[in-house]
C-alpha positions as CSV (number, residue, x, y, z in Angstrom):
1,X,0.1,0.2,-0.1
2,X,1.2,3.4,-0.6
3,X,-0.3,6.7,0.6
4,X,0.6,9.8,-0.9
5,X,-0.5,13.5,-0.7
6,X,-1.3,15.3,-3.9
7,X,-1.7,19.2,-4.1
8,X,-4.4,20.2,-6.8
9,X,-3.2,22.9,-9.2
10,X,0.4,22.8,-8.1
11,X,2.4,21.4,-11.3
12,X,5.3,19.4,-10.6
13,X,8.6,18.8,-12.8
14,X,9.0,22.3,-13.7
15,X,12.3,23.4,-15.4
16,X,13.5,26.6,-14.3
17,X,16.6,28.2,-15.9
18,X,18.6,30.7,-13.8
19,X,22.0,32.2,-13.9
20,X,24.8,30.3,-12.1
21,X,25.1,33.0,-9.5
22,X,21.4,32.4,-8.3
23,X,21.9,29.8,-5.4
24,X,18.1,29.9,-4.2
25,X,15.1,30.6,-6.2
26,X,11.7,31.1,-4.6
27,X,8.3,31.0,-6.7
28,X,4.7,32.0,-5.6
29,X,2.6,29.4,-4.6
30,X,-1.1,29.6,-5.1
31,X,-3.0,30.1,-2.0
32,X,-6.5,28.4,-3.4
33,X,-5.2,25.0,-3.7
34,X,-6.4,21.8,-2.4
35,X,-4.6,19.1,-0.6
36,X,-6.0,15.2,-0.8
37,X,-4.6,12.1,-0.3
38,X,-4.5,9.0,-2.8
39,X,-4.0,5.4,-1.6
40,X,-3.0,2.9,-4.3
41,X,-2.1,-0.9,-3.5
42,X,-0.3,-3.7,-5.6
43,X,-0.7,-7.3,-5.3
44,X,2.5,-9.7,-5.4
45,X,0.6,-12.8,-6.1
46,X,-0.9,-11.2,-9.4
47,X,-4.3,-10.8,-8.2
48,X,-6.2,-7.5,-9.1
49,X,-5.6,-5.0,-6.6
50,X,-8.4,-3.1,-4.9
51,X,-9.3,0.2,-6.6
52,X,-7.4,3.3,-5.5
53,X,-8.9,5.4,-2.6
54,X,-9.0,9.1,-3.1
55,X,-9.6,11.2,0.1
56,X,-10.7,14.6,-0.2
57,X,-10.8,17.1,2.6
58,X,-14.3,18.1,3.9
59,X,-17.6,16.4,5.2
60,X,-19.3,16.0,2.0
61,X,-18.4,15.0,-1.7
62,X,-19.4,17.9,-3.9
63,X,-20.4,16.7,-7.3
64,X,-18.4,19.0,-9.2
65,X,-15.4,17.2,-7.8
66,X,-16.2,14.2,-10.0
67,X,-14.6,14.3,-13.4
68,X,-15.9,12.2,-16.6
69,X,-12.4,10.8,-17.2
70,X,-12.3,8.7,-13.9
71,X,-12.6,4.9,-14.3
72,X,-15.6,4.3,-11.9
73,X,-13.4,1.8,-9.9
74,X,-12.0,4.6,-7.6
75,X,-13.3,5.0,-4.2
76,X,-13.8,8.6,-3.4
77,X,-14.5,9.7,0.3
78,X,-13.9,12.5,2.4
79,X,-11.9,13.3,5.6
80,X,-11.9,16.6,7.9
81,X,-8.2,16.3,7.3
82,X,-8.0,14.7,3.9
83,X,-5.8,11.9,5.7
84,X,-7.0,8.3,6.3
85,X,-8.7,7.3,9.5
86,X,-10.0,4.2,11.0
87,X,-13.4,4.7,9.5
88,X,-11.8,4.7,6.0
89,X,-9.7,1.9,6.5
90,X,-12.0,-0.5,7.8
91,X,-14.5,0.5,5.0
C-alpha cells in the first residue's frame, strides 16, 4: 500500500533556468489549492488490486469534484483532514 499526498493545481516537474550565481529561487505558491490523499495498492501474487482510494478534505463529496475521465472503480471519500482514518481504513 502506498499513501501519497497531492496538491491540486500545483504542477510538478517544472524546469527553471537561472544564472549560475543564483543559489536559491523562490516561486509564488497559489493559496487557493486543495490537498488530498490517494492510496494505491499492488498485489505480489498477480491478483487484481483493490481500487485506488481518493480522500478529499471536507464532510461531503461535491458533484463538481467528479470528472468524466475517471474509470468508475475509484473509491472517493472525504475526511476532515484529507488523511486516512480508522473509518476509511475499515470500510
